[in-house]
Each structure stands twice: as structure tokens, then as C-alpha cells.
N, C-alpha and C positions, 0 to 999 in steps of 0.2 A: 888820295882819292876820296870821293864821296860815294858810298855804296849802300844801296838798299838791300837789306838782308831779310828775306821772307822766311818765316818759320824760325824766328830767332828767340823764342821763349824758352827753348830747351835744346838738349842734344847737340848735334853738329852745328845747327844754325847759331845757337848761343856761343858755341866755341869759336866759330868763325868770326862773329862780331867782336868777341873779346880779343882775339888775336889781331884783328884789323886795328882796333883802337890802340892796343899796346904798341903797334908799329906806326902810330901817328895818323891813321886814316879816320875819317868821319863815317858814322853808320846811322842809317835809319832802321830802327828795329821794328819789324812788322810781324804781328801774330794776333791771335784772337784773345789771348789771356792778358788783360791789362795789368793785373797785379804782378805777374811775372816780368812783363816788359819794364814796368816802373822800377822793380827791384834791380834788374840787370842794368838799366840805364843809370840808375843812381850809383851803382858800384863802379861803372865805367867812367862816369863823369867825376867821381871822387878822385880818380887816378889821373884822368885827362879831361879837365873841365871843357864842356861844350862839344865833345866829340861824339855824343850819342843823343839821338832824339827818338821818340816813339811814335808809331802809327798803328793804333789798334784796328785790326780788321781781318777779314777773311779773303784769302787770295782768290777764292772762287767767285767773288762779287766785284764787278767792275767798279762800282762806286767806291769801294774800300781801297782798291788798287790805285785808282785815280787820286784819292785823298792821300795815300802814302807817298806817291810821287810829288804831289803838291807840297806836302810837309817837308820832304827832302829839299825841294827847290827853294822853299821859303827859308829853310834853315841854313843851307849851304850854297845857294845860288845855282849850282849845277849838280847833276848826277852823272857819275862815270861808269857805274856798273850795277848789275843786279846779280845777287847770289840767291838762288831759290832752294831753300832747304825744307820747305813745307812738304809734309807727306803724311799719309795715313797707312794703316796696316790692317789687313784682315787675313788671319791665318786659318782658313777653313777650306774644306772641299767646296767646289762651286755649287754642288747640289744642296749644300747646307747654308750657303750665304743668303742673308735676307735681302730683300729689295732695297731697304734703307741703307744697308751696308754697301751695296753696289753703288748707290747714288752718292753716298758720302765719300767713298774711295775715289771715284771718278771725278767728283766735284773738287776734291783737294788736289789730287795728283795730275789730272789732265786738264780740266777746266781751270784749275788754279794756276798751273804753270803757263798755260797759253794766255790767260787773262792778265796776269801780272807782267808777262813779257810784253804784251800789247800796250799796257799802260805806260811802261817806261820808254818805249821806242821813240815817241816824239821828242822826249827830252834828250835822248842819246843822239838822234838825228840832228837836232838843233845845235848840239855842241860839236858836231862833226864826227861822231863815232863813240864807241864804248864797248862794253862787254856784257854779255848775258851768259850766266853759267847756271846750269841745272844739275842737281844731284840725282843720280839714277841707281838702279839695282841690277844685279846680274841676271835676274829673270828675263830681262829683255833679250838675253842671249840664250840662256839655258831653258828652252821652252818646254822640254819634256818633263820638267819637274813642277809640282804644285808649289804654292797655291796659284791656281789659274788666274784669279782676279789680279794678283800682283804682276804676273806675266803680261797680262793685258795692258795695264797702265804703263809698265816700263817699256814695252814695245812701242806704245803710242808716243812716249817721250823721245825715244830714239829717232823715230821717223820725223817728229816735229823739229828736233834740233838739226838733223841732217838737212832737211829741206829749207828751214829758215836760214841756215848758214849761207846757202847759195843765193837766196833772195836778198840777203842783207849786205852783200859785198859792196854795192855802190853807195850804201849809206854809211859805210865804215863801222858797222856793228859786228863784232866778233861773237860767235856763238860757240859755246863749249859745253860738253857733257862730261861729268865725272861719274863713272860707274863703279860702285863699291861692292865688295864682298861684306862679310860679317864685321860689324863695328861694335866695340865695347862702349855702348852709349851710356850705360849706368855706372861705369867705373870712372875713376879720376881721369882728368884730361890726359895725363901721362902716367898710366898705372904701373905698378910693379910688373915686370915681364912675366912673372908666374901667372898673372891673371889673364894673359893673352895666349897661354899655351895649354894644351891638353894632350896627355900621353906623349909628351916630349916634342910635339909639333905645334907650330903657330896656327891658331884657328880664328883669331880675331885681330882686327886693326884697332889702334888707339885713335882717339879723336885728334890727337896731335898730328899723327901721320896723315890723317885726312885733311886737316887744315894746312899742313905743309904743301900738299898737292894743290889745294885750291889757291893758296897764295902764289904758288909757282905760275899757275894759269894767269892770275890777275897781274902778275909782275912783268909779263911779256910786253915788248914794245908794240905800239900800234902797227898793224900790218902783219903781225905774227899771230896766227890763230892756232890755239891748241884745240884740235877738233874733239879729242876725247882722251881721257886718262882712265884706264881700267886698273883699279887698285884692289888687290885681294891678298888675304893671308895665305901663305904657301900651303898650309895643311887643311884648308877648308874643304869639306866634303859635302855631297848632296845625296845622302842615302835616304 
């Protein structure tokens, strides 16, 4: 498959791209940090030559998303899927959040998700279908807990994916959401189990476990849609 991975300069996005290339797929790496993308692409292509290209850009800007799709089509002729891992984070009470933080968060997580999805849809429709997969957080469900701004964007993404799924049926585009609990983003891809536990219970997921779930979604035959996977560590709490 040929897959556009947005937010692929670090964290889950970079891990997904690395896993896809290791399994023989081609990836278009999209993020704002050119140096990071070039470093990741160089490492991937040293292992699997020609399997990674870069598209420097902001998912919240239509021209950048259109360019990323064009780069993918020029490099690999078709695009089969989008994995959107781009996201921001503001861990403050809403009364303390600045206006610029509100704008940045919504720009990346809501405007970004909808814009990059819109940009790839013509290419997926032309090839007869494909997959769009967005990564989401538990606050879209557990709305009585702060931070409020995070709850806002995650709820918006749930509504977007659920509605777009029904609209896209006749186009053959499969829409999936993977909702995650706490992830060990700063630890190794597959860390020592002790780094995922606290007081004897599991409180974080590894990036390997997250990528396993994402590749499960991408590996389904056309016509089989995984609406949503909710992946959480058993001992995660919301105190």
C-alpha cells in the first residue's frame, strides 16, 4: 500500500511510518519539521530504498495537504490510505488557556484532520476506494474530566468520523477512528514492561501496541470497515 502518514516526525506517527515500511509499504511522511522528516526518511530508505518520501507541511493548511497528496501520487502513482497522527496538546484549565492556544489546538486537531482528509479523498475516489484513519483520545468519551479543550477537539473528531463514514460508502472510502488511552510516547517502541506499569498495574500502552492496532485496521479487505478501536491500558485512571 501507499500511505500518507500525517504527523510523522515523531511519536505514534513516526512509529506507524517505520512499521509500514518494515512491512514493505510506501509512505509519504508529512509534518512541519523538515529536519525530522529528512532524518526519518533517510533511515527508512537505507533499509528499504524508495519506500519513503517527505512532504513538509501543516495539516491545517489546504495548500500543504494538496501538495502532500501530489507528492504521494508523483512518487507512487496512487495513494491507498491516510493515517492522521497529527495532534497538539494543551493541559490547562479552560479559564487559563490563551486564545492562541485555542486556535493552535483546533487548527491542528480539527481543521487539520478535516483538511487532510478532504485533500486525499479525490485520489481515493479515483482509485475506487481506500482508508482514512484518525487517531483520537478518550476525552471524546469521558467528558466530565479536564482538560476541556482536549475534550472539545476529541468530541469533534468522533462526530466527523462517524458522519463521514456514512457519506463515503458509495465512494468506497473506509473511515476508522482509533481511540487511545495513555501511551508511552517517550519510551522505546517496545519498552521494558516495568516502564508501562505503576503500583503493579498497567497504566500506559506501548507504541508497538498502538501500531499493531493501526495495521490491523489497514489490513482488512475492502468492504470491511473497522469503525473504531478503543485501546486502553487496564489500570489507567482519571483522578
